[in-house]
N, C-alpha and C positions, 0 to 999 in steps of 0.2 A: 243459707246463706252461709258467707267468707268470715272464717272468723278471724281475726288480726291481733294479738294482740303484747300489749306491751311487758316489755320484761325486765330484772335488774343483768347492765351487762358489765362484761369482764372484758375492759378495754387499756389500753396504753394510758402512762402518762405523759402528757401530751407531749414534753419533751422526751416523748420516746419512740408512740408511734412510727414513724422514719425508718427506723433499723427493725421496729418487730414485725411489720406489712412485707411479705412475701406475697409468691405466688401461691394457685391453690394449689395443693398439690396433685390434681389430675393432669396440669400444663407440663411438669419437669419431670425427668425420672431421674434415678437417685441421683447417677453423678452430679446430673445439672444440679441437682439441689444441692448437691456438696457444696460445687465448686461454686454458686449463689451464698451458700451461707459463709465460706471460709472465712475467718475474720470474727464476724460477726455471731461470737453468741446467744444472742438475743431477738434473730434471726424466728418466726414464726415456723423455719420450715424444721426449724427442731422437733414441733411441736406436730407437720402433718404428717411429715417424712422423713420422722426423726429414725429409721434404720441408717439415717446416716452419721449418725455417732455412735453406729454402732460393728463388729468384725463385720469386712464383705461376706464372710461364710453364711451371712446370717442369714435363709430366708424373709424375703419383706414380709409373709404374713403370720413369721412366728413370736407366739405369745411376749418374745421376750421385746418384740417391736409395740407393741400397742405397750405393757408394762411402761417402756422411755419412752410414750408419746405423756403416758398420763404425769413418768416423773419429771419429765422435763416444761409439760402445763403447771403444774405444782409447783414450782422454784419457781418460773418468772411472778407467780404471784406471791407466793412467799417472800421471793428478797421480792415488789409494791412492783414492779417494774407493767405490771398488772392488774387494775385497781375494779374492786366494782359498785357499781353506783346503788344510791342510800336505797334506790327508788324504782317501780317498777317506769320506762322511757321507752319513746319512740328512740326512731335516730331518722336523721336522713341521710345520703348516702349519694355523692356526684362524681363522677369521675367525666376529666374529659382530654378526646386523644385523636389530635386533632382536633379535626374541624368540626368532628360529632361531639355532642355530647350529654350524657343519660342520670338520671334522677330516682333517686330510688327510696324510698321510706323503708329503714328496718324493724321489722320486729318479731313473731316469732308466726307461725304456721299451727295450722290444727293437725294433728293428726286425723284427729273422722273425718276431717275434708277433702288430704288425702287417700283415703281408705274409702270413699264414697262418693269418689268421684267432684269434688266439685277445685280441688286440684286436676286438671287434666295433664294429664302425660301424651310423648308425641316418639317416645321410645320405647323400646325394651329393653329393660337392666340383663342384666351376666347376674349370672351367681355367686362367681370366684366377687365383683368388684363389689358385689353388695353385701358378701359376707364379713369382707374386709371392711366397709365401710359401718357395720353392724357395734364389729368388735372396734373400733376406733371409737367409736361414740360411746358403746356403755363402759369401759376399760376408764377411755378420761372424766366418764360422768358426763361429756360436753358435747354440744356441734362448737368448734373449730371452722369450721369454713358455712361461711350462706346455700345455702342454695338461689341463684339466680330465676325470681319469677312475675311473668308480665300479663298484665289486664288492660283487659280494652282500657283508652285515655279518658278521665272521667275529669269535665273543667271544675269544676267544684275544688276537687283534689288536686289538679295543680296549681291553683290559687293559693291551695295552704301551704302548699309546699315550696314555692316559688316565695313565698311572704318571710317562709322559714330563712329558707337561704340567701334575704337579705343582711342579713345576719353577720355576724363571726363567727366563723366555724371553727368550731373545737381544734380541728386537722387542720393545718393544708401542708400537701408538698407536691413535689413530682417521682414517682419514682424511672429506676434505671431505662425503662421503655419508655420514657416518653411519654408515660401519662399522668397529669392530674387527679391528685384526689382532693377531696375535701368535705368532709364527713362534721355534721350539726346535731346536738345532744339534744328533739323538744323535750322540757319540765313544766311547762305550762299546761295546768292537768284539764283544762277548758280544752283548751286545741288534742291534746290524748283522747279524748273522749268522742269529737268532734270525730276525729279523720277514726277511731272505731268503728262508729253507726254507718259510715262512707266506708264504710266498706263492706259489711253487713251487707250493703242493699243490694252488690255483687255477687253475681249469681255463680261466680267461678272464674279463678285464677288457672293462667300458664305455666308449667312447668316450660322456663325456656334452656335453662344450660343443669343440673346438673341434681340427674332421674336417680344416682345410686345413694346421693345426702339423701335424696326426699326418702326415700326408701328405707332408709336406715334409720332418720330420723323419725319416720312414723314407727317401722315395725319392731325400736327400743322401746319409747313405749309398752307393747303389747311385751314385751320381756321385764319389763318392769311392773306391769299391773298384772305375771300371775306371782310376782316375788313380794307383792304386798297385800295381802288378807284386809285392808285398810283402804284397801284402793277408791277414790271418788268421785275420778276424772277433770280433776281441779287441779293436780299436782304438776310440776314443773317438766316433769317430763312425759307430759301430754303434748306438749309442742317445739317446734326444734325451729332455728335459726335461717333468718328470710333476709332479701329482700327484692318489694314488690320496684316493677318499674310498670310508667303504663307503657303499650308497647306499639304508640307513634315518635319512642327513640332510643328505639334499637334498633342497631345495626349487625346484619349477618352478612358472615362473610361468606368470596368456596366456599365449597371443602372440595376441596381437589383429587385427581387419582394415579397412580404409576404407577404399569406396569413391567415385569423384569424379563417375559421374552412375547413373541408372537405365537404361540400356540403350536406350533410349527411352521407357520405357515411364512411363505416372501414378503416382502413386502408392498408391491405389487400385487399376489393374489392377495396378501391381509385389503387389502383397499379393495377390492370387486365386492369383496366379503361386507368390508361394511359399508359400501354402496346398493345394496338389497336395501336397507330402511332407508336411509340418511341421503340423500342429495350430498356432497364432498366437492369441497370449493379450494384451493388453495390460496389463501389471501394474506400470508400476512400476521394473522392479528391474534391477538395473545393472550386478550379478555374479553369473550361474548358478552354481547350488551344489553340481549334482553334475553327472555325468557324462550325456552324452543332451543337455542345456538348453543353450540358448545366446542370450546375451541381446540383440536388437539393436535399435540408436539411429533414431528415422529421425523428418524432420517434430518436432522439438524430446518427442518422448517415444519410451519406451523398453516394449518387445514380448520372451513369452517365443517363443521356439523349441523348440517339443520332437518331429521327428524324428519320422516315422510309422515301425510299427515293421516294417512289409513293405521296407524301408527302410536299416534296422540289421542287419548282420552282423557281434556281436559273437563267434562263429568263428573271424575272418580279423581278422591284431592289427592290422591297416591301415586296413580296411575297416569296423572298431568306431571310428574316432578320429572326434571330432569333426567335426577340422582337417578330416576324410577328406568325412565325411557335408557339411558344408558348402557345399568345393568340388565335390562332385560336384554334389551336387541344388540346390544355387542360385547359387553363383558363377559356373561356366561354363553350363549348359544357363539357366538368366532373365539374369542380368548379361552371362553375355558374355567367362565371366575365362579363357579354358582357360587356359592358362598363367600360372601365376605369377607365375612369377618373371622371366616378360619383361614381361609387361602395367602398363605407365605409368600406371593405371586404378586401380589397388590402393595403395595400402602397408600397411603392417603397427606393428602397435607393439606395445613391449616390457609387457609387463603391470607392471614397472617405474614404468609414465609413469599407471597406472591410468587409472578411466572416462570420469575430469575430460578425461582429452585424447582420447578421442576424439568427443565435446560438443561439446569447441571447435573439433575437426575439421570435423564434419556443421552446424554453429552457425555458421561461419565461410564456409561459402556454398562452401566452393574440396571438400567431398564432401555426398556428397546418403545417406550409410546407412552405418553403423559393425555390426559384430560384436564384441560383449565373448564368452571365451571360456571354456570352464573348462578348465586348466592340464592338461595330458597328465602321465600318473600316471610316476615311474620304473622301475614295474613292466613296461604299457605300451613305454616303450618296451626294455629289457630281454627281452620279447617280441617285438618286429618285430623286434633284434639276431639273437633266434635263431634266427628264422625263418629269416635271411637279407635278413633287405626292407627297405625303407626307407621314414623317414616323410614324407609331404606334404613342402611348401617350409615353413619357419617353422612347425616345429608345438614347437619347444619352445622357452621363454625360463629360464636356469638364475639367482637371485641369490644369496646375493653374487656380483659375478666375481672371480678370479683377479689381486691386482696382474702388473700387468708389471718386473720391478730390485729383484725383493728376492732374486733368485737365479737365476742363468747359467748354463748348461754346454758350456763351447767345447767344440771337435768336437778337437782337440788335446791 
């Protein structure tokens, strides 16, 4: 059963929370991070994207970058902007984006739950990205960004969390992207123990977002274990920072695709090739309304692609995905995108950018065709993880993203 642990969170003094909280490291590049943090020395981007404070010529994986992250985190603590709680607490983090609201429990996940598959995965990790996060966690001695976990909703847990959110939040602010953030501290020992026991009754949870963060959090435990001859298994480094959301509160947006060329085909020849496996209709519809519909933007016009029955396998949790169908029956055989992880001819566009971004890319002449996808469902994600399978790359885009800097977990 799943172990969720309260901890002594390191978090902003109330008056600094909004200035410190930042986007997570993996949704902004160096230049974007530098611009966002400009004029704000308290931004947590100085910790999660510390290369913004170094010479631009320095490689982002250079040891100096990790040392700078450590220096910047320690400075925020030493100067009193971040303060550690006196006791082990759980926390509640609520986000509102438009009409969508999601409320999660902040606690620490156990490394053994990760290794023994009680924390279920649905993606492969990349070795370079995993190595980067391991070095960041190890050098800073902290989990500076939470893993986004989900579990099958439990009414009794919902009731406890709902009661907590009736109180005054510790932090409440709206970030520049329009997302409202509320944060509560659970100090009541009885409530903490009740929540801990409730989660112990859940057989497993799922990684929604943060496969590299969870892998690094768990693997740093192994590094620290080897260094500690008196290791007991109860040390703080056996756990990593996470937020647990009930599955029925999550919002997955589509992860769209744009391809730079038609692989040597003319427009009409390309359309004829597509028609071998898809019904193709010029509809003007920019976003599909259901599973097994794909919208395609080509030469200034929107088409609806519907896969023919013979290529759809709804009995297989992976092969039933629209991103799989598009990859296996169009991108690979027609456009020559055999490995979308490595091809420089394809770009992935998060659904938060809208279909206007797809039109912009194609209309610019830098891309030839774009595909607007119906979002993968939480249930599909869970079915794939339960089957021990993995999704094709860039299958899900969760919104809103969890802010970094609202809470940090120290490994000692």
